[in-house]
C-alpha positions as a Markdown table, in Angstrom:
| # | Residue | x | y | z |
|---|---|---|---|---|
| 1 | Met | 0.0 | 0.0 | 0.0 |
| 2 | Arg | 1.1 | 3.5 | -0.6 |
| 3 | Ser | 2.6 | 5.6 | 2.1 |
| 4 | Phe | 0.6 | 8.9 | 2.2 |
| 5 | Ile | 3.4 | 10.7 | 4.1 |
| 6 | Thr | 6.1 | 9.5 | 1.6 |
| 7 | Ile | 4.1 | 10.5 | -1.4 |
| 8 | Ser | 3.3 | 13.9 | 0.0 |
| 9 | Ser | 6.9 | 14.6 | 0.6 |
| 10 | Leu | 7.9 | 13.4 | -2.9 |
| 11 | Val | 5.3 | 15.7 | -4.6 |
| 12 | Ser | 6.5 | 18.7 | -2.6 |
| 13 | Ala | 10.2 | 18.1 | -3.0 |
| 14 | Val | 12.2 | 20.2 | -5.4 |
| 15 | Leu | 14.3 | 17.9 | -7.4 |
| 16 | Ala | 17.2 | 18.6 | -9.8 |
| 17 | Ala | 15.8 | 16.1 | -12.3 |
| 18 | Glu | 12.1 | 15.4 | -12.1 |
| 19 | Pro | 11.3 | 11.7 | -12.1 |
| 20 | Trp | 8.5 | 10.1 | -14.0 |
| 21 | Leu | 5.4 | 10.2 | -11.9 |
| 22 | Glu | 2.8 | 7.4 | -11.8 |
| 23 | Glu | 0.0 | 10.0 | -11.8 |
| 24 | Pro | 0.2 | 13.7 | -12.6 |
| 25 | Asp | -0.3 | 16.1 | -9.7 |
| 26 | Thr | -4.0 | 16.9 | -9.8 |
| 27 | Gly | -3.8 | 18.5 | -6.4 |
| 28 | Leu | -5.3 | 15.5 | -4.7 |
| 29 | Val | -2.5 | 14.7 | -2.3 |
| 30 | Asn | -2.2 | 18.3 | -1.0 |
| 31 | Tyr | -6.0 | 18.5 | -0.7 |
| 32 | Leu | -6.2 | 15.2 | 1.3 |
| 33 | Ala | -3.5 | 16.4 | 3.7 |
| 34 | Ser | -5.9 | 19.2 | 4.8 |
| 35 | Thr | -8.7 | 16.8 | 5.4 |
| 36 | Asn | -9.4 | 13.9 | 7.8 |
| 37 | Tyr | -8.1 | 11.4 | 5.2 |
| 38 | Thr | -6.8 | 8.2 | 6.8 |
| 39 | Glu | -3.7 | 6.7 | 5.2 |
| 40 | Asn | -4.1 | 3.5 | 3.1 |
| 41 | Ser | -7.9 | 4.0 | 2.8 |
| 42 | Leu | -10.1 | 5.2 | -0.1 |
| 43 | Pro | -10.5 | 9.0 | -0.3 |
| 44 | Leu | -14.1 | 10.1 | -0.6 |
| 45 | Leu | -15.6 | 9.5 | -4.1 |
| 46 | Lys | -16.5 | 13.2 | -4.3 |
| 47 | Asp | -12.8 | 14.0 | -4.3 |
| 48 | Met | -12.1 | 12.0 | -7.4 |
| 49 | Arg | -12.0 | 14.8 | -10.0 |
| 50 | Ala | -9.8 | 13.2 | -12.7 |
| 51 | Ile | -9.2 | 9.7 | -14.1 |
| 52 | Pro | -5.7 | 9.5 | -12.6 |
| 53 | Asp | -7.2 | 10.2 | -9.2 |
| 54 | Phe | -8.7 | 6.7 | -9.3 |
| 55 | Asp | -5.2 | 5.2 | -9.8 |
| 56 | Trp | -3.9 | 7.0 | -6.8 |
| 57 | Ala | -6.8 | 5.9 | -4.7 |
| 58 | Ala | -6.6 | 2.3 | -5.7 |
| 59 | Glu | -2.9 | 2.1 | -4.9 |
| 60 | Ala | -3.6 | 3.5 | -1.5 |
| 61 | Tyr | -6.4 | 1.1 | -0.8 |
| 62 | Leu | -5.5 | -2.2 | -2.5 |
| 63 | Gly | -3.1 | -4.8 | -1.3 |
| 64 | Asp | 0.3 | -4.8 | -2.9 |
| 65 | Gln | -0.4 | -8.0 | -4.9 |
| 66 | Gln | -3.8 | -6.8 | -6.1 |
| 67 | Tyr | -2.5 | -3.4 | -7.2 |
| 68 | Ala | 0.6 | -5.0 | -8.8 |
| 69 | Phe | -1.6 | -7.2 | -11.0 |
| 70 | Tyr | -3.6 | -4.3 | -12.3 |
| 71 | Arg | -0.6 | -2.0 | -12.7 |
| 72 | Thr | 2.0 | -4.4 | -14.1 |
| 73 | Ala | 3.4 | -3.9 | -17.6 |
| 74 | Ala | 6.0 | -5.7 | -19.7 |
| 75 | Ala | 9.7 | -5.7 | -18.8 |
| 76 | Gly | 11.1 | -2.2 | -18.1 |
| 77 | Glu | 7.6 | -0.8 | -18.6 |
| 78 | Trp | 8.7 | 1.7 | -21.3 |
| 79 | Ser | 5.6 | 1.0 | -23.4 |
| 80 | Tyr | 3.3 | 1.6 | -20.3 |
| 81 | Arg | 5.0 | 5.0 | -19.7 |
| 82 | Asn | 5.0 | 5.9 | -23.4 |
| 83 | Asn | 1.2 | 5.1 | -23.6 |
| 84 | Leu | 0.7 | 7.8 | -21.0 |
| 85 | Asp | 3.2 | 10.3 | -22.3 |
| 86 | Ile | 2.8 | 10.1 | -26.1 |
| 87 | Trp | -0.3 | 12.3 | -26.2 |
| 88 | Ala | 1.8 | 15.4 | -25.6 |
| 89 | Lys | 3.5 | 14.8 | -29.0 |
| 90 | Ile | 0.4 | 16.1 | -30.7 |
| 91 | Lys | -0.6 | 19.7 | -30.0 |
| 92 | Phe | -4.0 | 21.3 | -30.7 |
| 93 | Arg | -4.4 | 23.9 | -33.4 |
| 94 | Thr | -7.4 | 25.5 | -31.7 |
| 95 | Arg | -9.9 | 27.3 | -33.8 |
| 96 | Met | -11.7 | 30.2 | -32.2 |
| 97 | Leu | -15.2 | 31.6 | -32.6 |
| 98 | Asn | -16.6 | 28.3 | -33.8 |
| 99 | Asp | -20.2 | 27.7 | -32.6 |
| 100 | Val | -19.7 | 24.7 | -30.2 |
| 101 | Ser | -22.9 | 25.2 | -28.3 |
| 102 | Arg | -24.4 | 22.0 | -29.6 |
| 103 | Leu | -21.3 | 19.9 | -29.4 |
| 104 | Asn | -22.8 | 17.7 | -26.7 |
| 105 | Glu | -25.4 | 16.5 | -29.2 |
| 106 | Thr | -22.7 | 14.9 | -31.3 |
| 107 | Leu | -21.3 | 12.8 | -28.5 |
| 108 | Pro | -23.5 | 9.7 | -29.3 |
| 109 | Val | -22.0 | 7.2 | -31.8 |
| 110 | Ile | -23.1 | 4.3 | -33.9 |
| 111 | Phe | -20.6 | 1.5 | -33.7 |
| 112 | Met | -21.1 | -1.9 | -35.4 |
| 113 | Gly | -24.7 | -0.8 | -36.1 |
| 114 | Tyr | -25.4 | -0.2 | -32.4 |
| 115 | Asn | -26.2 | 3.2 | -30.7 |
| 116 | Phe | -24.1 | 4.3 | -27.8 |
| 117 | Ser | -24.2 | 7.6 | -25.8 |
| 118 | Ala | -20.4 | 8.2 | -26.3 |
| 119 | Pro | -17.4 | 6.9 | -28.2 |
| 120 | Ile | -15.9 | 5.3 | -25.1 |
| 121 | Phe | -16.2 | 1.7 | -23.8 |
| 122 | Ile | -15.1 | -0.5 | -20.9 |
| 123 | Ala | -12.2 | -2.6 | -22.3 |
| 124 | Pro | -11.6 | -6.2 | -21.2 |
| 125 | Ala | -9.6 | -6.5 | -18.0 |
| 126 | Ala | -9.4 | -9.5 | -15.6 |
| 127 | Arg | -10.0 | -10.0 | -11.9 |
| 128 | Gly | -12.5 | -7.3 | -11.2 |
| 129 | Val | -13.1 | -8.8 | -7.7 |
| 130 | Tyr | -9.9 | -7.3 | -6.5 |
| 131 | Gly | -11.6 | -3.9 | -6.4 |
| 132 | Asp | -15.1 | -4.9 | -5.3 |
| 133 | Glu | -16.9 | -8.1 | -4.4 |
| 134 | Arg | -19.5 | -7.4 | -7.2 |
| 135 | Ala | -16.6 | -7.3 | -9.6 |
| 136 | Glu | -17.6 | -6.9 | -13.2 |
| 137 | Leu | -21.3 | -6.8 | -12.4 |
| 138 | Asn | -20.6 | -3.1 | -11.7 |
| 139 | Phe | -19.3 | -2.7 | -15.2 |
| 140 | Val | -22.5 | -4.2 | -16.7 |
| 141 | Asp | -24.7 | -2.0 | -14.6 |
| 142 | Ala | -22.7 | 1.2 | -15.2 |
| 143 | Ala | -22.4 | 0.5 | -18.9 |
| 144 | Ala | -26.2 | 0.1 | -19.1 |
| 145 | Ser | -27.1 | 3.2 | -17.1 |
| 146 | Glu | -24.7 | 5.3 | -19.1 |
| 147 | Asn | -25.4 | 3.6 | -22.4 |
| 148 | Ile | -21.9 | 2.7 | -23.3 |
| 149 | Leu | -20.3 | -0.5 | -24.5 |
| 150 | Tyr | -18.9 | -3.1 | -22.2 |
| 151 | Thr | -16.5 | -5.8 | -23.5 |
| 152 | Ala | -16.1 | -8.5 | -20.9 |
| 153 | Ser | -12.8 | -10.3 | -20.3 |
| 154 | Ile | -12.8 | -14.0 | -20.6 |
| 155 | Tyr | -10.9 | -14.0 | -17.3 |
| 156 | Ala | -13.4 | -11.8 | -15.5 |
| 157 | Ser | -14.1 | -12.8 | -11.9 |
| 158 | Lys | -17.7 | -13.3 | -12.8 |
| 159 | Ser | -18.7 | -16.0 | -15.2 |
| 160 | Ile | -20.1 | -15.5 | -18.7 |
| 161 | Glu | -23.5 | -16.6 | -17.4 |
| 162 | Glu | -23.4 | -14.3 | -14.4 |
| 163 | Leu | -22.6 | -11.3 | -16.6 |
| 164 | Gly | -25.2 | -12.4 | -19.1 |
| 165 | Ala | -27.9 | -12.6 | -16.4 |
| 166 | Gln | -27.0 | -9.1 | -15.2 |
| 167 | Lys | -27.6 | -7.4 | -18.6 |
| 168 | His | -30.3 | -4.8 | -18.8 |
| 169 | Asn | -33.2 | -4.6 | -21.3 |
| 170 | Asp | -33.8 | -0.9 | -21.3 |
| 171 | Thr | -30.8 | 0.7 | -23.0 |
| 172 | Met | -30.5 | 2.8 | -26.2 |
| 173 | Asn | -30.4 | -0.5 | -28.1 |
| 174 | Gly | -33.1 | -2.2 | -26.2 |
| 175 | Pro | -31.5 | -5.3 | -24.7 |
| 176 | Gln | -28.0 | -4.3 | -23.5 |
| 177 | Val | -25.2 | -4.7 | -26.1 |
| 178 | Ala | -22.0 | -6.3 | -24.7 |
| 179 | Phe | -19.1 | -7.9 | -26.5 |
| 180 | Gln | -17.1 | -10.9 | -25.2 |
| 181 | Gln | -13.3 | -11.2 | -25.3 |
| 182 | Ile | -11.8 | -14.6 | -26.1 |
| 183 | Tyr | -8.2 | -15.8 | -26.2 |
| 184 | Gly | -6.5 | -18.6 | -28.1 |
| 185 | Asn | -6.0 | -21.8 | -26.2 |
| 186 | Ser | -3.8 | -24.9 | -26.7 |
| 187 | Asn | -7.0 | -26.9 | -26.4 |
| 188 | Glu | -9.3 | -25.4 | -29.0 |
| 189 | Ser | -12.3 | -27.1 | -27.5 |
| 190 | Val | -12.0 | -24.6 | -24.7 |
| 191 | Ile | -12.5 | -21.7 | -27.3 |
| 192 | Trp | -15.5 | -23.4 | -28.9 |
| 193 | Glu | -17.1 | -23.9 | -25.5 |
| 194 | Gln | -16.6 | -20.3 | -24.5 |
| 195 | Ile | -18.0 | -19.1 | -27.8 |
| 196 | Ala | -21.1 | -21.3 | -27.3 |
| 197 | Arg | -21.6 | -20.0 | -23.8 |
| 198 | Ala | -21.3 | -16.3 | -24.8 |
| 199 | Glu | -23.7 | -16.8 | -27.7 |
| 200 | Ala | -26.2 | -18.3 | -25.3 |
| 201 | Gln | -25.9 | -15.1 | -23.2 |
| 202 | Asn | -26.6 | -12.9 | -26.2 |
| 203 | Ala | -23.2 | -11.5 | -26.8 |
| 204 | Lys | -23.2 | -9.3 | -29.9 |
| 205 | Ala | -19.5 | -9.8 | -31.0 |
| 206 | Phe | -16.3 | -11.5 | -30.0 |
| 207 | Val | -13.1 | -9.6 | -29.4 |
| 208 | Phe | -10.3 | -12.0 | -30.2 |
| 209 | Thr | -7.0 | -11.1 | -28.5 |
| 210 | Ile | -4.3 | -11.7 | -31.0 |
| 211 | Asp | -1.3 | -10.2 | -29.2 |
| 212 | Ala | -0.7 | -12.9 | -26.6 |
| 213 | Pro | 1.2 | -15.6 | -28.4 |
| 214 | Ala | 3.3 | -16.4 | -25.3 |
| 215 | Thr | 3.6 | -15.6 | -21.6 |
| 216 | Ser | 4.8 | -12.0 | -21.3 |
| 217 | Thr | 7.6 | -10.7 | -19.1 |
| 218 | Arg | 6.0 | -8.9 | -16.2 |
| 219 | His | 8.4 | -8.4 | -13.3 |
| 220 | Arg | 6.1 | -6.4 | -11.1 |
| 221 | Ala | 3.4 | -9.0 | -11.0 |
| 222 | Ala | 5.9 | -11.9 | -10.9 |
| 223 | Arg | 7.2 | -10.7 | -7.5 |
| 224 | Tyr | 3.8 | -11.9 | -6.1 |
| 225 | Asp | 3.7 | -15.1 | -8.2 |
| 226 | Thr | 0.9 | -13.6 | -10.2 |
| 227 | Thr | 0.7 | -15.5 | -13.5 |
| 228 | Asn | -0.4 | -14.1 | -16.8 |
| 229 | Ala | -4.1 | -14.6 | -17.3 |
| 230 | Asn | -3.4 | -15.9 | -20.8 |
| 231 | Ala | -0.7 | -18.4 | -20.0 |
| 232 | Ala | -2.6 | -21.2 | -21.7 |
| 233 | Thr | -2.6 | -19.6 | -25.1 |
| 234 | Gly | -1.8 | -21.9 | -28.0 |
| 235 | Ala | -0.5 | -21.0 | -31.4 |
| 236 | Leu | -2.0 | -17.8 | -32.6 |
| 237 | Thr | -2.3 | -17.5 | -36.4 |
| 238 | Trp | -4.7 | -16.0 | -39.0 |
| 239 | Asp | -5.8 | -19.6 | -39.7 |
| 240 | Leu | -7.0 | -19.7 | -36.1 |
| 241 | Tyr | -8.9 | -16.5 | -36.7 |
| 242 | Asp | -10.5 | -18.1 | -39.7 |
| 243 | Arg | -11.5 | -21.2 | -37.6 |
| 244 | Ile | -13.0 | -19.0 | -34.9 |
| 245 | Lys | -15.0 | -17.0 | -37.6 |
| 246 | Asn | -16.3 | -20.3 | -38.9 |
| 247 | Arg | -17.6 | -21.4 | -35.4 |
| 248 | Thr | -19.9 | -18.4 | -35.0 |
| 249 | Lys | -22.3 | -16.1 | -36.8 |
| 250 | Leu | -21.2 | -13.2 | -34.6 |
| 251 | Pro | -18.6 | -10.7 | -35.7 |
| 252 | Val | -15.1 | -11.5 | -34.6 |
| 253 | Ile | -12.9 | -8.4 | -34.0 |
| 254 | Pro | -9.1 | -9.0 | -33.8 |
| 255 | Lys | -7.7 | -7.1 | -30.8 |
| 256 | Gly | -4.0 | -6.2 | -30.7 |
| 257 | Ile | -3.5 | -4.6 | -34.1 |
| 258 | Thr | -0.2 | -2.6 | -33.9 |
| 259 | Thr | 0.7 | -2.1 | -37.6 |
| 260 | Val | -0.9 | -1.0 | -40.8 |
| 261 | Asp | 0.2 | -4.4 | -42.3 |
| 262 | Asp | -2.0 | -6.4 | -39.8 |
| 263 | Ala | -4.8 | -3.9 | -40.2 |
| 264 | Leu | -4.9 | -4.8 | -43.9 |
| 265 | Val | -4.6 | -8.5 | -43.3 |
| 266 | Ala | -7.6 | -8.3 | -40.9 |
| 267 | Ile | -9.6 | -6.4 | -43.6 |
| 268 | Glu | -8.6 | -9.0 | -46.2 |
| 269 | Lys | -9.8 | -11.7 | -43.8 |
| 270 | Gly | -13.2 | -10.1 | -43.6 |
| 271 | Ala | -12.9 | -8.6 | -40.1 |
| 272 | Pro | -15.9 | -6.4 | -39.5 |
| 273 | Ala | -13.9 | -4.1 | -37.2 |
| 274 | Ile | -10.3 | -3.9 | -35.9 |
| 275 | Tyr | -9.1 | -3.2 | -32.4 |
| 276 | Ile | -5.9 | -1.2 | -32.0 |
| 277 | Ser | -4.1 | -1.9 | -28.8 |
| 278 | Asn | -0.7 | -2.8 | -27.2 |
| 279 | His | -2.5 | -4.5 | -24.3 |
| 280 | Gly | -1.8 | -1.6 | -22.0 |
| 281 | Gly | 1.9 | -2.1 | -22.4 |
| 282 | Arg | 1.6 | -5.5 | -20.7 |
| 283 | Gln | 2.7 | -7.8 | -23.5 |
| 284 | Leu | 5.9 | -6.5 | -25.3 |
| 285 | Asp | 8.0 | -3.6 | -24.2 |
| 286 | His | 8.8 | -1.0 | -26.8 |
| 287 | Ser | 5.5 | -1.7 | -28.6 |
| 288 | Pro | 3.8 | 1.4 | -30.0 |
| 289 | Ser | 1.0 | 3.3 | -28.3 |
| 290 | Pro | -2.5 | 3.4 | -29.9 |
| 291 | Leu | -1.9 | 7.0 | -31.0 |
| 292 | Glu | 1.2 | 5.9 | -32.9 |
| 293 | Ile | -0.6 | 2.9 | -34.4 |
| 294 | Ala | -3.6 | 4.9 | -35.5 |
| 295 | His | -1.2 | 7.5 | -36.9 |
| 296 | Glu | 0.7 | 4.8 | -38.9 |
| 297 | Ile | -2.5 | 3.5 | -40.4 |
| 298 | Tyr | -3.8 | 6.9 | -41.2 |
| 299 | Lys | -0.6 | 8.0 | -43.0 |
| 300 | Asn | -0.3 | 4.8 | -45.0 |
| 301 | Ala | -3.9 | 3.5 | -45.5 |
| 302 | Pro | -6.5 | 6.0 | -44.3 |
| 303 | Glu | -9.1 | 4.0 | -46.2 |
| 304 | Val | -8.9 | 1.4 | -43.3 |
| 305 | Phe | -11.0 | 3.8 | -41.2 |
| 306 | Thr | -13.8 | 3.9 | -43.9 |
| 307 | Lys | -13.7 | 0.2 | -44.6 |
| 308 | Val | -14.2 | -1.0 | -41.1 |
| 309 | Asp | -15.1 | 0.4 | -37.7 |
| 310 | Val | -12.0 | 0.9 | -35.5 |
| 311 | Met | -11.7 | 0.7 | -31.7 |
| 312 | Ala | -8.6 | 1.4 | -29.6 |
| 313 | Asp | -7.3 | 1.3 | -26.1 |
| 314 | Ser | -4.1 | 1.6 | -24.0 |
| 315 | Gly | -3.1 | 4.7 | -22.0 |
| 316 | Val | -6.2 | 6.7 | -22.4 |
| 317 | Arg | -6.8 | 9.0 | -19.4 |
| 318 | Tyr | -8.3 | 12.3 | -20.7 |
| 319 | Gly | -10.9 | 13.6 | -23.0 |
| 320 | Thr | -8.1 | 15.1 | -25.1 |
| 321 | Asp | -6.7 | 11.6 | -25.6 |
| 322 | Val | -10.1 | 10.5 | -27.0 |
| 323 | Leu | -10.3 | 13.5 | -29.3 |
| 324 | Lys | -6.9 | 12.7 | -30.8 |
| 325 | Leu | -7.8 | 9.1 | -31.7 |
| 326 | Leu | -11.2 | 10.3 | -33.1 |
| 327 | Ala | -9.3 | 12.7 | -35.4 |
| 328 | Phe | -7.5 | 9.8 | -37.1 |
| 329 | Gly | -10.7 | 7.8 | -37.6 |
| 330 | Val | -11.0 | 5.6 | -34.5 |
| 331 | Lys | -14.7 | 5.3 | -33.5 |
| 332 | Met | -14.6 | 3.8 | -30.0 |
| 333 | Val | -12.0 | 4.4 | -27.4 |
| 334 | Gly | -11.6 | 2.0 | -24.4 |
| 335 | Met | -10.1 | 2.1 | -21.0 |
| 336 | Gly | -9.1 | -0.9 | -18.9 |
| 337 | Arg | -7.0 | -0.1 | -15.8 |
| 338 | Pro | -9.0 | 3.1 | -15.0 |
| 339 | Phe | -12.2 | 1.1 | -14.7 |
| 340 | Met | -10.5 | -1.5 | -12.5 |
| 341 | Phe | -9.3 | 1.3 | -10.2 |
| 342 | Ala | -12.7 | 3.0 | -10.1 |
| 343 | Asn | -14.3 | -0.3 | -9.2 |
| 344 | Cys | -12.7 | 0.1 | -5.8 |
| 345 | Tyr | -15.6 | 2.4 | -5.2 |
| 346 | Gly | -18.1 | 0.0 | -6.6 |
| 347 | Leu | -20.9 | 0.9 | -9.0 |
| 348 | Glu | -20.8 | 4.6 | -8.1 |
| 349 | Gly | -17.1 | 4.8 | -8.9 |
| 350 | Val | -17.4 | 3.2 | -12.3 |
| 351 | Thr | -20.3 | 5.4 | -13.1 |
| 352 | Lys | -18.5 | 8.5 | -12.1 |
| 353 | Leu | -15.5 | 7.7 | -14.2 |
| 354 | Ile | -17.8 | 7.3 | -17.3 |
| 355 | Gln | -19.4 | 10.7 | -16.5 |
| 356 | Ile | -16.0 | 12.4 | -16.0 |
| 357 | Met | -14.8 | 11.2 | -19.4 |
| 358 | Lys | -18.0 | 12.2 | -21.2 |
| 359 | Asn | -17.8 | 15.7 | -19.7 |
| 360 | Glu | -14.1 | 16.0 | -20.6 |
| 361 | Ile | -14.6 | 14.9 | -24.2 |
| 362 | Val | -17.3 | 17.6 | -24.7 |
| 363 | Ser | -15.6 | 20.3 | -22.7 |
| 364 | Asp | -12.1 | 19.8 | -24.3 |
| 365 | Gly | -13.7 | 19.5 | -27.7 |
| 366 | Ala | -15.4 | 22.8 | -27.3 |
| 367 | Gln | -12.2 | 24.5 | -26.1 |
| 368 | Ala | -10.5 | 23.2 | -29.2 |
| 369 | Gly | -13.2 | 24.6 | -31.5 |
| 370 | Ile | -14.5 | 21.2 | -32.6 |
| 371 | Thr | -18.1 | 21.4 | -33.7 |
| 372 | Asp | -18.8 | 17.7 | -34.4 |
| 373 | Leu | -17.3 | 14.9 | -32.4 |
| 374 | Arg | -18.3 | 12.5 | -35.2 |
| 375 | Asn | -16.2 | 14.3 | -37.6 |
| 376 | Val | -13.1 | 15.6 | -35.9 |
| 377 | Ala | -10.8 | 17.1 | -38.6 |
| 378 | Pro | -7.2 | 15.9 | -38.3 |
| 379 | Lys | -6.0 | 19.5 | -39.1 |
| 380 | Ile | -7.2 | 20.5 | -35.7 |
| 381 | Phe | -3.9 | 18.9 | -34.5 |
| 382 | Asn | -0.2 | 19.5 | -35.3 |
| 383 | Thr | 1.1 | 16.0 | -35.9 |
| 384 | Arg | 4.6 | 16.8 | -37.1 |
| 385 | Ala | 6.4 | 15.3 | -34.0 |
| 386 | Leu | 4.9 | 12.0 | -35.0 |
| 387 | Asp | 5.2 | 12.5 | -38.8 |
| 388 | Asn | 9.0 | 12.5 | -38.4 |
| 389 | Thr | 9.0 | 9.0 | -36.9 |
| 390 | Val | 6.1 | 7.2 | -38.6 |
| 391 | Tyr | 6.8 | 4.0 | -40.6 |
| 392 | Leu | 6.0 | 4.5 | -44.3 |
| 393 | Met | 5.2 | 1.7 | -46.7 |
| 394 | Asp | 7.5 | 0.7 | -49.5 |
| 395 | Asp | 6.2 | 0.3 | -53.1 |
| 396 | Glu | 5.5 | -3.4 | -52.6 |
| 397 | Glu | 3.5 | -2.8 | -49.5 |
| 398 | Ile | 1.6 | 0.0 | -51.2 |
| 399 | Glu | 0.7 | -2.4 | -54.0 |
| 400 | Val | -0.6 | -4.9 | -51.5 |
| 401 | Lys | -2.6 | -2.2 | -49.8 |
| 402 | Asn | -4.2 | -1.1 | -53.0 |
| 403 | Arg | -5.2 | -4.6 | -53.8 |
| 404 | Val | -6.8 | -5.2 | -50.4 |
| 405 | Ile | -8.7 | -1.9 | -50.4 |
| 406 | Ala | -9.9 | -2.3 | -53.9 |
| 407 | Asn | -11.3 | -5.8 | -53.2 |
| 408 | Thr | -12.9 | -5.0 | -49.9 |
| 409 | Lys | -16.4 | -3.7 | -49.4 |
| 410 | Lys | -17.3 | -1.8 | -46.3 |
| 411 | His | -18.7 | -4.2 | -43.6 |
């Protein structure tokens, strides 16, 4: 658990070289020092004003092993830190005197044919019971009340059937829309069983995690003998993707796209959507952030964003992060860790996080002069810092891209 006194002294210290901080200074620590806050307990929910506040609160409250499982990342955790820092590489080119008075009306989005109140979703993350005994049931309830998408982890603390029974019938889409994550497995009968169970619970799509071909190097979690949730993964290939598609009539979305090459392969394979992610930096260190991935696809094959719906996660903490992904063409932006941290407060915490993010998207968009969240113009941003580092296709790759795009109809 976090030492409140130690953290307070670190924040206030004047250092010659400022270290990387886990959470930005939102004023929470200094504020709590002036209240009756008790060390190693949850601050009051009313004091959670920003998404990073939930991370601070969770570390103070959870046991070391529990927090380490949520927080862990691959190897030296460079990708984890980059996921959080990369957003500063793109600066706003704010347009003034635009009429943004009705921007909130453009917050709703249609994704995969379903209506949602905002372009954000709860990404799959395991072991929700660490935060609250109701675990992922809180995610189902909050997603329903706020009309956003929930994508359940196959390693959720609650079973597929428990989550299915919790779904609501009175959302924007009528019966609640939820997707189900699946992994590969060395015993494929396990995959087929999970697919059948999720279908029976009226899942609307499968999110197939493709970026877990082996056990990842996670030193932080290994100290507590916490194994990778996906340690049973078998051989991951596009052939397996084809076999999964042939076992279900539901859409199968590949999760873990990190290059324009794989985005094009997914489209050629008939994927109805793609999921950009580096698994929160938990799989391979020095893997690119979702912003860098979306930028690479946009620079090389912008048609991808018109051929399929695109979702993304990893490192999202602010409304401005969402705006930057929307500008490239991403339709739905997810968060994993923040919801696990907010779950320490139960349903009210998860709901408040959704509301904070909705408010930030609209407020930040208005400040930037954006008039339509469903059509955020890339020119509202200065991307030159990323343009100088982006991977560009060679002639052979461009030829492949043109063939794929020409032969693919929009799903």
